[in-house]
C-alpha positions as CSV (number, residue, x, y, z in Angstrom):
1,M,11.4,77.0,24.3
2,K,14.9,75.7,25.1
3,K,13.4,73.7,28.0
4,I,10.9,72.0,25.6
5,I,13.6,71.2,23.1
6,L,15.8,69.8,25.9
7,L,12.9,67.7,27.2
8,G,12.2,66.4,23.7
9,C,15.8,65.4,23.3
10,T,15.8,63.7,26.7
11,L,12.7,61.7,25.9
12,T,14.1,60.6,22.5
13,F,17.3,59.5,24.2
14,M,15.4,57.5,26.8
15,I,13.1,55.8,24.2
16,A,16.2,55.0,22.1
17,C,18.0,53.5,25.2
18,N,14.9,51.6,26.1
19,S,14.6,50.2,22.6
20,E,18.2,49.2,22.6
21,T,17.8,47.5,26.0
22,K,14.8,45.4,24.7
23,T,16.7,44.5,21.6
24,E,19.7,43.4,23.7
25,D,17.4,41.5,26.0
26,T,15.8,39.7,23.0
27,Q,19.1,38.9,21.5
28,K,20.4,37.7,24.9
29,T,17.3,35.3,25.3
30,T,17.8,34.0,21.7
31,I,21.5,33.3,22.4
32,E,20.7,31.6,25.7
33,K,18.0,29.4,24.0
34,T,20.5,28.5,21.3
35,K,23.2,27.6,23.8
36,S,20.7,25.6,25.8
37,M,19.6,23.6,22.7
38,N,23.3,23.0,21.6
39,T,24.1,21.5,25.0
40,E,20.9,19.5,25.3
41,R,21.5,15.8,25.9
42,I,18.5,13.9,24.5
43,V,17.4,10.3,25.0
44,S,14.8,9.3,22.4
45,L,12.6,6.2,23.1
46,N,10.8,6.2,19.8
47,G,12.1,5.6,16.3
48,S,9.9,8.3,14.7
49,V,11.0,10.9,17.3
50,T,14.6,10.0,16.6
51,E,14.1,10.5,12.9
52,T,12.4,13.8,13.5
53,L,15.2,15.0,15.8
54,A,17.8,14.1,13.2
55,L,15.9,15.7,10.4
56,L,15.8,18.9,12.4
57,G,19.5,18.9,12.9
58,K,19.5,17.6,16.5
59,G,20.9,14.1,15.8
60,G,24.2,15.2,17.4
61,N,22.4,15.8,20.7
62,I,21.0,12.4,21.0
63,V,22.9,10.3,23.5
64,G,20.5,7.3,23.9
65,V,17.9,5.5,21.8
66,D,15.5,2.6,21.9
67,I,15.5,-0.5,19.7
68,T,13.1,1.1,17.2
69,S,15.5,3.9,16.4
70,T,17.1,2.4,13.3
71,F,17.2,5.6,11.1
72,P,19.4,7.4,10.4
73,Q,21.6,4.4,10.0
74,N,24.5,5.8,11.9
75,I,22.4,6.8,15.0
76,K,23.5,3.8,17.0
77,E,27.1,4.5,16.4
78,Q,26.9,7.7,18.4
79,A,24.0,6.9,20.8
80,A,23.7,4.1,23.4
81,N,21.2,1.4,22.4
82,L,18.9,1.2,25.5
83,G,16.8,-1.8,24.1
84,H,13.1,-2.1,24.1
85,V,11.2,0.7,25.9
86,S,9.3,-1.9,28.0
87,S,12.5,-3.1,29.7
88,I,14.5,0.2,29.9
89,S,15.4,1.2,33.5
90,A,15.7,4.7,34.9
91,E,19.3,3.9,35.9
92,S,20.4,3.1,32.3
93,I,18.9,6.4,31.1
94,L,20.3,8.5,33.9
95,A,23.8,7.0,33.3
96,L,23.8,9.0,30.1
97,K,23.2,12.3,31.9
98,P,20.3,13.4,29.8
99,T,18.6,16.7,30.1
100,L,15.6,15.7,27.9
101,V,13.8,12.4,27.4
102,Y,11.3,11.8,24.6
103,A,8.9,8.9,24.6
104,T,5.3,8.1,23.5
105,S,2.5,8.6,26.0
106,K,1.4,4.9,25.3
107,E,4.7,3.3,26.0
108,M,6.2,5.4,28.8
109,K,5.7,3.6,32.0
110,P,4.4,6.0,34.8
111,E,7.0,4.7,37.3
112,L,9.9,5.4,34.9
113,Q,8.6,8.9,34.1
114,K,8.3,9.6,37.8
115,Q,11.9,8.4,38.5
116,L,13.3,10.5,35.7
117,E,11.4,13.6,36.8
118,Q,12.6,13.1,40.4
119,A,16.1,13.2,38.9
120,K,15.3,16.7,37.4
121,V,15.2,15.3,33.8
122,T,12.6,16.8,31.5
123,V,10.2,14.1,30.1
124,R,8.3,15.0,26.9
125,L,5.5,12.6,25.9
126,I,4.4,12.5,22.3
127,D,1.3,10.8,20.9
128,Q,2.4,7.9,18.5
129,P,1.2,9.1,15.1
130,M,-1.1,6.8,13.0
131,A,-2.1,9.2,10.3
132,A,-0.5,11.8,8.1
133,D,-1.9,14.8,10.0
134,E,-0.7,13.3,13.3
135,T,2.8,12.8,11.8
136,K,2.9,16.4,10.8
137,K,1.7,17.5,14.2
138,M,4.5,15.5,15.8
139,I,7.1,17.1,13.6
140,A,5.8,20.6,14.3
141,T,5.7,19.9,18.1
142,I,9.3,18.6,18.2
143,A,10.4,21.5,16.0
144,T,8.8,24.0,18.5
145,D,10.6,22.2,21.3
146,M,13.9,22.5,19.5
147,H,13.3,26.1,18.5
148,S,13.5,25.0,14.8
149,S,11.4,27.4,12.7
150,N,12.2,26.0,9.2
151,Y,10.2,22.7,9.4
152,E,7.2,23.4,7.1
153,K,9.1,22.2,4.1
154,Y,9.2,18.7,5.6
155,L,5.5,18.8,6.0
156,T,5.1,19.8,2.3
157,E,7.4,17.0,1.3
158,I,5.2,14.4,3.0
159,D,2.1,15.7,1.2
160,K,3.9,15.8,-2.2
161,K,4.9,12.1,-2.0
162,I,1.5,11.0,-0.8
163,Q,-0.1,12.9,-3.7
164,Q,2.1,10.7,-6.1
165,V,0.2,7.6,-4.9
166,K,-1.7,6.0,-7.8
167,P,-4.9,4.0,-7.5
168,V,-4.4,0.3,-7.4
169,D,-6.9,-1.9,-9.4
170,Q,-9.6,-3.6,-7.4
171,K,-8.0,-2.5,-4.1
172,P,-6.0,-5.6,-3.2
173,K,-6.5,-7.3,0.1
174,V,-3.2,-7.1,2.1
175,L,-2.4,-9.3,5.2
176,F,0.5,-8.1,7.4
177,I,2.3,-10.8,9.2
178,Y,4.7,-9.8,12.1
179,A,7.2,-12.6,12.2
180,R,10.1,-13.5,14.5
181,G,10.7,-16.9,13.1
182,A,8.1,-19.5,12.2
183,G,7.1,-20.0,15.8
184,N,6.1,-16.4,16.4
185,L,3.6,-15.1,13.9
186,M,1.1,-12.3,14.4
187,I,-1.3,-10.6,12.1
188,A,-2.3,-6.9,12.1
189,G,-6.0,-6.2,12.5
190,Q,-8.0,-3.0,12.6
191,K,-6.9,0.2,14.5
192,T,-3.2,-0.5,13.8
193,P,-0.7,1.8,12.0
194,I,-0.2,-1.0,9.4
195,E,-3.9,-1.0,8.5
196,N,-3.8,2.8,8.0
197,I,-0.7,2.8,5.7
198,I,-2.1,-0.1,3.7
199,E,-5.2,2.0,3.0
200,M,-3.1,5.1,2.3
201,A,-1.1,3.1,-0.3
202,G,-4.3,1.9,-2.1
203,G,-5.0,-1.5,-0.5
204,I,-7.4,-2.7,2.2
205,N,-6.6,-4.8,5.3
206,A,-7.4,-8.4,4.7
207,V,-8.3,-8.8,8.3
208,N,-11.4,-6.9,9.4
209,N,-12.7,-9.0,12.2
210,I,-10.1,-8.3,14.8
211,E,-8.3,-5.3,16.4
212,D,-4.7,-4.9,17.2
213,Y,-2.3,-7.8,16.7
214,K,-3.5,-11.4,17.1
215,P,-1.8,-14.8,16.6
216,L,-1.9,-16.1,13.1
217,T,-3.9,-19.3,12.5
218,P,-4.4,-21.3,9.3
219,E,-8.1,-20.7,9.5
220,A,-7.7,-16.9,9.8
221,L,-5.2,-17.0,6.9
222,I,-7.5,-19.0,4.6
223,N,-10.6,-16.8,5.5
224,A,-8.6,-13.6,4.9
225,N,-7.4,-14.9,1.5
226,P,-5.1,-12.0,0.9
227,D,-3.9,-10.8,-2.5
228,Y,-0.6,-9.8,-0.9
229,I,1.2,-10.8,2.2
230,L,3.3,-8.0,3.7
231,L,6.1,-8.4,6.2
232,F,8.9,-6.4,7.7
233,D,12.3,-7.1,5.9
234,R,13.6,-8.7,9.1
235,G,10.5,-10.8,9.5
236,L,10.9,-12.1,6.0
237,Q,14.5,-12.9,6.6
238,S,13.6,-14.7,9.8
239,L,11.4,-17.1,7.9
240,G,14.0,-17.8,5.2
241,G,12.6,-15.6,2.5
242,K,9.5,-16.1,0.3
243,E,10.0,-19.9,0.2
244,G,9.8,-19.9,4.0
245,V,6.6,-17.9,3.9
246,L,5.0,-20.5,1.6
247,K,5.8,-23.1,4.2
248,I,3.4,-21.5,6.7
249,E,0.3,-23.5,6.9
250,G,-2.5,-22.1,4.8
251,V,-0.3,-19.6,2.8
252,S,-0.2,-21.7,-0.4
253,A,-4.0,-21.8,-0.5
254,T,-4.3,-18.0,-0.6
255,N,-4.3,-15.8,-3.7
256,A,-1.0,-14.3,-2.4
257,G,0.6,-17.7,-2.1
258,K,-0.5,-18.9,-5.5
259,K,0.8,-15.8,-7.2
260,M,4.0,-15.4,-4.9
261,N,2.8,-12.0,-4.0
262,I,4.9,-11.8,-0.9
263,I,6.4,-8.3,-0.3
264,S,8.4,-6.6,2.5
265,M,9.6,-3.2,3.7
266,D,11.8,-1.8,6.4
267,G,10.0,-2.0,9.7
268,Q,10.5,1.4,11.0
269,L,9.8,2.9,7.6
270,L,6.5,1.0,7.1
271,S,5.0,1.3,10.6
272,G,6.7,4.3,12.2
273,F,4.6,7.1,10.6
274,G,7.7,9.4,11.0
275,P,9.1,12.0,8.7
276,R,9.5,9.4,5.9
277,L,5.8,8.7,5.8
278,G,5.4,10.0,2.3
279,E,8.2,7.8,1.1
280,A,6.8,4.8,2.9
281,T,3.3,5.2,1.4
282,L,4.7,5.6,-2.1
283,Q,7.0,2.6,-1.8
284,L,4.1,0.3,-0.6
285,N,1.8,1.7,-3.4
286,Q,4.5,0.7,-6.0
287,L,4.8,-2.8,-4.4
288,L,1.1,-3.3,-4.6
289,Q,1.3,-2.4,-8.3
290,G,4.0,-5.1,-8.9
291,K,6.9,-2.6,-9.2
């Protein structure tokens, strides 16, 4: 009987010790992951990814960004501006001693990715979101990478703001013009993020016979006959404001030109499909209602 009791005590002690060991191992792993994430040096080559990292509390880990990373506004005070992703070199990235590089699968050049990986830098490719579900997927993916568990509230916030969008009478036709001065004008066709957010905000794309971005012509402008002309804030500024837009050949003959329905929004907010997607959709919806 004493042997049985002794054996039982021994087994209980061994199980307790094993349980404590597992707990200690789990805690050790968690601490190591936390330390690893706190020391991560991140280069973000996409504005929406940069916004997401900052939202998740990892803005302090960002050491380099691309030209589209304009939000948060202080990001370029702490991180090196590497320019446009198409012209960024491996040397300029590696000079920042990154441990992790984020980019979109569409924009990351295979040769650049290869050079970074050969230098033992982790490269994480994200699909550029073009719909609300894709935006939420991106946030969840990056949150998982960063071991951030409390991200669902951000997904809920996007849905809440999109639900506040009000129907716009007669679905106005909206023409988006990408402008870098009067000599460089492009219009957004089908299968673009701009088309998607116009539709989410209650309008329709005035251009339905082209895909992607194409040069603006007077004929295309008159045929589209938009009710609203939409630009990035900087694009509008590059043309000299609304009066400058009216000087573009064909604009004054459109409904938008006749009614001075020329509107603009921050470029990254409007086209990025990042964490502020709900805010962007609601803002455009209000502009299309004349607010």
